[in-house]
Structures are given as C-alpha cells and as structure tokens.
C-alpha positions, 0 to 999 in steps of 0.5 A: 578479533580485528575488524575493518570495513568491507567493500563489495562492488559489482560493475555491470552494464547499464542496469534497469533504471526503474529497478535500480533502487530496489536492486541496490537495497536488496543486494546490500541487505542480503549480503549483510544478512548473510555475513551476520548469520555467519558471525562476521558482523558486530551488533553496530556494524553500519551498512552503506548502500551504493547503486548507480546505473553501472554498479551495485555496491555495499560498504559494511563497517566492523567486519571481522576477518574471521568468524568466532569459534563456535562450541557445539554439542552433537548427539551421536547415537543412542547407547542401545544402538552405539554399543552391543550387549557386551558393551563394545562399540557396534558397527553402527557406531563405527559407521557414524564416527566415520561420517563425522570424520572421527575414529573410535578413539574419540569415544573416550572423550564423549559424554553419556546423557539423556536426550529426553527419551533415552541415554545417548552418546554426545560429542562436544567440541569447538568448531573453528571460525571460518575466514572472511573469504569463505563467509563472503563467498557464501553470502555473495552467492546467496545475495546474487541468487536472491536479487529481485531481477526483473529479467535475467540475461545470459552472456559470455564471461571470458569465453564463447558460451553464454554461461553466466546469467544476471540482470546485465553483463558484469565486468568487474568485482571489487572486494576489499576488507580494509586494505586487503583484497578478499579472494572471492569470485562471482559471475565468472569474475575474480575480486580485485581492488580496481574500479571504474568511474564515469563512462565519459568524465573518467578515463582510467581505472581507479585503484582503491587503497582501502575500503573506506576510500571507495565513495570519496575516490569515486566522487573525486577521481571518477566523477561518480556519486555512488550513493543513490540517495545522495545522488537524488538529493544532488538532483533535487538541489540542482533542479531547485537552483535551475528553476529560477523561482519557478516550481519544478514538477518533480514526482518521486517516481521521476526523480528515482528514474532520473537518478538511476540514469546518471552517475554525475548529474548536471541540470540544464534548462531549455525552452520550447515554443510558447504556442504549445501551451495551448495544449492542456498542460497535463498532456505536455507534462506527461510528454516531458516526464514519460517520453523524455524524463524532463522536469516541467516548470510552472509559475506560482499559480500552477500555470506552465512555463515554456521552459523545462529542465533536463538532468544530464550525465555529462558535465561540460563548459558549453552545454549549448549543444546538449540543450539544443539537442533536447529542445529539438527532441522535445519539439517533436514530442510536443508537436505529437501531443498537439496533433492528438489534441487537435485531431480529438477535438474534431469529433464530439465525445457523444459521436465516439460512443458507438466505438465503445461497443467493441471495447471489452471491459471484462469477458464476463461483464461485457463491453464498455458500452454495456458498462456505460448503460449500467453506470447510467442506471446506477447514477440515475437511481442515486441522483435524487438522494444526492440532490443531483440533476438527473438529466446532467447525471445521466449525460455525465455517466453516458460520456464518462468513458468516451475519452477512452477511444481518443488518440490522447488517452490512447497515448497517455492512459493516465489522462482518462477523465482529464481529457474527457473534461477538456473535450466536453468543454470544447463540445459545449457540455454543461460545466457540471457534466464536464467536471463529473467526467474528470472527477468520476475517477476520484479518489484515485489513491489514499488521500486524493481529492473527492469529487465536488458537486452532486453530479460528479459525486453521483457518477463517481459512486456509480463507477465504483459501485458498478465495478464492485457489484459486477466483480463480486457477482462473478467471484473476482473478489480480493484474496490476501494481498492480491487485488488486481481490480483495485476493489479495496480502493474502490470500496474505500472511495465509496466510504470516503465520498459518503462520509466526508461529503456528508451524503444522505444516501444509505449504503444498502440503497447504493449497493442495491442500485448497483446490483439492480443495474446488472439484472439477472447477471449479478443479482445473487443475494450472497454477493450483495451481502458479501459486498456490504460486509466488504465495504463495512470492513473498509469503513472499520479501517477508515474510522480507526484511522480517524482515531476510533478504538476497536470497541468504539468502531464496533459500537458504531458499525454493529448498528449497521447505520443506514447513512454513513455521513453521521459516523464521524460525529457519532464517533466523537460522541462515543469518545466523549461518552466513554470519558464520563464516570457513568459510561462503564456501568451503563455499557455493562448494563447495556451488555447485560440487557443485550444478552438477555434479549438475545437469549429470550427476546422472542418471549417479549410482549409487543408493548409494555403494559404499565399496569403489570410493572411493580412499583419502585425500581421497575416503574422508575425505569419505565418512567425514566426512559419514557422521558429520555426517549423523546429527548434522545430521539430529538438530539439524534435527529438534530445531529447532537449525538453527544447530547443524546449520550450525555442525557443517557448518563443520567439514567445510571442510578435507575438502571443500576437499581433496576438490576439490583431489585428486579428479576427479569426472568420471572416465573410468570410468563406474562410478567416475564414478557412484559419485563422483556418488552421494557428492556427492548425499549430501554435498549432501543433508546440506549443504542440510538447513537451506538451499541454501547454494549460493545464498549 
C-alpha cells in the first residue's frame, strides 16, 4: 500500500506563550495516536512537531492512503434464540440481521460454533479499509478536543455567531498527504495547501507543493522557523553570540516563553544607566525577565553588566529604533525597582512586624505574626543541639517573614528572603541573622543549596517543621499526587539539612518541638506519629537515591535512628558488610533471633545468668558477644560502622554452632528465659548499626 508524508497545520491568532510547547506536543501526539489506532501509520512512522505563536502543525512520515482491510468475526445470536423449534429462522434473527445490514441469505455463509457457554451463530468477513480522509477527520477531531487548552475562546468563523470554540480563533487549515490535499474540515475551515509566513517579513501566501516541503518553504519563503526546539536552539546560539564574552542569564522557562513569542528570532543588545546597578541585581534580573522578557548579562564573576539582550520578532538592517524603544521601556521598569528599594529601606524590618498581624497565614493556623511566634519557639528549642547562638536564632526567626510586607516583595514574591537579607544588612543586623533570613527558605527545590551556619540551619528547620506540624495537625496532608502546600518538599528539606549538614539533632526532638509550639492546637499524638512516618518515607526515598537497596534502607530506618546524620556512613557500612561471605548467614541468623524474640521475648529474663548456661555452644556464644559488645559499641561511638560490622562477621561460626546445638525454647521456664535473655543481648549487639534481619 502506498505511503507518503502527512502534514496537518492549523493557523491561528497568537497562542498563549506559556502553553505553546505543551499545546504543540499534545496536538502532534494525539493526532499521531489517532491515526495509529486506525491503522494508517507504519511502525517506524516518524512524527515531527511544529509550534509557533500562530500555528500548530505536525508532519508524519509513512502514512498510508488507506487503512488495511480488517478480517472480523462477529457473534450474531445463540442458536436457541436465532432458530425456532422447527429449525427455521426466528423473528429475533431477522431483526438482528437487519441491524447488521444483512438479509436472511447471509445465514447460509455463517458458521455455528460454541461461544464458551452455548452454540451460537457467527458472521465472518473482511471490513474494507477506510480512506485517509475519514481516518484523519476522526483523528483531527479527537486531537482538537483533547488539547490541554488553558482557556477556550468563542468566535465566529465565516458567520455572525460565535459558533466555534478554541484556544484562539483559527484562520487556516492545511492537510497534505504527499502532494494531495486531504479533504477534511476543522473549526469551520476546509483543508487547503496554502499557509502563511511571518506576519511582517512575509507578504504573500505560501503554496505548499508537497507535505515534505513544509518546513523548508516556511523558513526560506515565510521567514518562520516552525520547529519549537529548532527555534529555541537558534535563540540560544544568537544570545551566546550577542553576549560578547559575558554570561547571559537564560533560565529554561524564559527561553521557552521567548521562543513562544517569536517566529523568526533576532537578538539585539541594549544598555541601561549603570547607576541602576546600585539596586540588588536579583531585582534587576527579575524585572528584565518577568516584565520585559529580556536576558540580563553578568561578567565571569556573576556581577551584573549594564547591558541586556532582547529577542525580537523583526529582522531589520538598522535596529537602532528597536533597541532605543526597548531601552526606554526598561529604564522605566528599573526606575520602579529602584523606587521600591529606596522606599523599603526607609523603614527597618523590625518596624514592619506589626503589619504581619493582619496577614493571614492559614485560616485555621492564624496570621503571619502568630506563625512568627511559633517559629521563634521552635528555633530556640533546637538551637542548642545545633550549636547556634540562641539570641541570634531568635532574632533571625523574628525577622524572617518581615520582608513579606515590603514593596519589592509585593512586586516580586520570588524575592522573599533575598530582600530580607539586603534590608537586614542595611539595618545593621549581624551577618548570621541576615544570612538566616535569606537561607531559611533553602532548599527550595531538589538539589538546591542548603543553609550555611547553625543560625540559618536552625531557622530553616523551624520554618519547615512549623509548616509540617501545623498542616498535619489540621489534616491538610498530601494525598496522591496533590501537595498544594509543598509538604513533601519541606520534609525532604528537613532530611537533607539533618543528614548532609551532619546535625546531631534527633528527628523526634525536632518534631516534638514543632508540635509543642502549637500548644493545644496541634498536640494530637496521631498527628505527631503521622508526621514522623511521613518524614521517614522521604528519608527512604533519599537513601535509595544515594544508592541504597530497598533492604539496606529498611535495615537502617527500621531501627528508627535518633539522629539522621550517621545514615550515609551506616549505609556504606551495610553495603560493605553485604559483600562479606559471612553476611548472608549472619543476616539469616539475626532474622531467626528477631522472630524468636518477637514471639517469646516477654518471657526473657532481665539479664543473663551465666551459671545457667550449658557448657559448649551456649557458653561460647555468651563469651563471644561479651567480647564483641564493647568493640562494636566503641566502633559505633567513633563512627566506624564498617569496623563494627566487620567485627560481627567473626561471630558467624559461634552463632551457627549455637543454633545447631541449642534448643532455645527449652521446657524448663528458667532455662528458656535465660536463653531468651542471651539472644536479647546478641540481637542488641548485632543490630547496633542496622537491623541485619532486614537484609
């Protein structure tokens, strides 16, 4: 069957820039899947996606002009229903045949087979393939209906009534299979072979000879780079070229948005008054990115330049007017930022605190002022184990949210914390306090930097623990993939700070301090337990990402370690232990011990009476672990977990011999209790590093 490239393009008014990439990918994927389900695509049919501000398009290679014929076999009716007692066709059969478009003559070619329950009449045949126009019409309708459209518009298409609904009004439809137009319709438009190029740089319709000519014709005749990724790559190249040795700040989100605003990107460089560099560069960069979609430039040391780059949709021989216009607009934006910065510094941070009493944090958890009181209580409670100055911790926690009521943060919420540091420095606050104000939000995302210094770490932990405890207490826990308050991120932040900064603060103490700060509002025991389990679940994922297997991680966490800082070293020790030849036997013996103690541990004596131990294996096990206990404890106290587990490996022969020769559950209650006490001591020593039974 003949195949050719299929092109489908929908010409529209300017599409939402932040949704363009998603719309383009969804359109191409849905259309290709619709054709594939209907049998028009080969297994190796390549799909090319195109998306510009004024078009969504897809090109698919090796599309058949007609879908293949499909053999079918259809159950008609059970024989008991299809035929009467005299063997003649019943009225039910005639009615069924009519609904299938058949007459009674077709019965002669039908087969009689069992359907698994009873004998039935079956009709077999071959369903002819459908022409591409039919398949594309159905697939196109399904693809448009399934698009993730942010907001639908109603508009008129060739009439007086707003009968069509789409993300933006559509003005053209192209559908080509090879060199032939496929007669389909969509959004009140008939398919044709004519498209349009750039709004300003191309002035006449572009007639496409074949589907394969689409991208080359648009680029050469229409001044349009139709591929989103190709256009984005062109922007990155031009930005790098125009940077002239400086570093352009080009986050992915900005590149995607700029790419969605232009069809023929051209990069121009502009300048601004260096006096604006007195404003914190974070403010200037956000002003450029969010308000104007410009790229800021910095030198090799990260210091901002008084230059910027703008991606224009208009290529011209003399860009002076374009550059001057953008410089004029940016000057006004930067002047606003400077005004906010100057105004904010006229009032100290601590003088802003009363305003937080009118800012609601959560309807069930009070205002930001009430939240600050809890932050201070939690931060002071955990300051000592972290080695932080309590007075500085208290000051930083008190000022941590004060910048929320500044003009700059009101304009750019992303700068909360960052601006607090600048204003604290201006107010003469200690460096540790100013840094803690900025860093108490860290880490903000996966892989982000962690707060430096004990003061910042105390306030950062307090901020996350306050959110977790409060929201868990009022039942606002994450469900499924929904986590509107970012509690999973907060819990992982707690884990990372405690582990990677090697802090000696026990997790249970930190959680307890958080709930204590809420008083009676959030003191429920089940909420505390639920939060600890939630954080430990994040810890499981964290350790798996560090290379731990499921069993190794469970061996560590099942012990409910007080402090998390030692876990990476413990994990490495467990991994080294598992490589030892004695590991499997010791883990199995440990599991046996744990099972025995779980079932009968209550019968164990308080301590081992050595006089009751039988000579031989039992005395040898006691002696071995009397010797090993201090060595294992000493190694663990010194952080040498690998050494502790290596020492335990020497106990394999004596443990094996004990279980070969000794019956733990002896008939004599006193002997049984003594042996259980011995196993209690063995298990305690063996599981100092991790619960080996989980291996």
